[in-house]
Residue, then its C-alpha position, 0 to 999 in steps of 0.5 A: m499499499k505504501n509502495l502504491i501511494i509514493l507510485t501515485a505521487i511520483l506520477f502525479g508529480l511528473n504529470a504536473t511538471s510535464y504540463a508546466q513545461t508545455e504551458k511555458v512553450t505555448l506562452s512564449t509562441e503567443a502573438q505579442a505587441k512590442i513598442s519600440l521608441e525612436k527616443k524617450s525624451h525631448d529637451f526643449g532647451t530655452i523657450e520663452e514664457g507663454v510658448q506652446a512647446t510641442v515635440t512628437f515621439t514616433f514608435k513602431n510595433t515591432g511585435n507580431a500583434p496589434l499594439i493598442l495604447n490604452s492611456v496616455k497621461a502627463s504628470c501634470g495639467c500643464t502638459t497635454p498629450k495626443w497619441t494615436k488612438e487606433p490599434i497599430a498593426p505589427g510593423s506600422e508606426g504610431q505617434v505620441t505628441a506632448i504639448y507643454n504650456s509654458k504661460g506663468r511657469p518660468g524656470n526649469f521644467s521636467k515632465t513625464i508622459t506615461i503610456k499604458h499599452n497592451g504590449v511587452g512591458g505594458t508601461e513606457f515613460l517619456t520625459i520632456r524638459g527645458v528652461v522657460n524665460k520669464a516674459p518681460a513685464p508689460v509696459t504700461p504707458t503713463v499719461v502726463a496731464p499738461 
């Protein structure tokens, strides 16, 4: 009886190991999207206050399944992202555009755009940075009475 229990346990263990190995092979051959960005950061350098600084990040789907951008969010309200909304076929390109509003924001800035997607890794981060020169104060004309 003891041998029967041990033999059953060994057979069960071999069956489970065989199933786990088969499952790993199946997962590695599944179709997956993969995002490949040309660049992940952009430095605007020095810009004048009030400028709408814009940069477009281009990426390619190097996977073997359609790539879908689920959400694209900026780290603050001063940056507005726009992106390719439709699925990107394998081998095709898409874009994420970041628009930074420098009005009322003199000084250094560094902002992050987070891309959530269905591809390998699931998340990408883009960075924009630069320096905003303070706009000169408006000159108010002085009226002198005679």
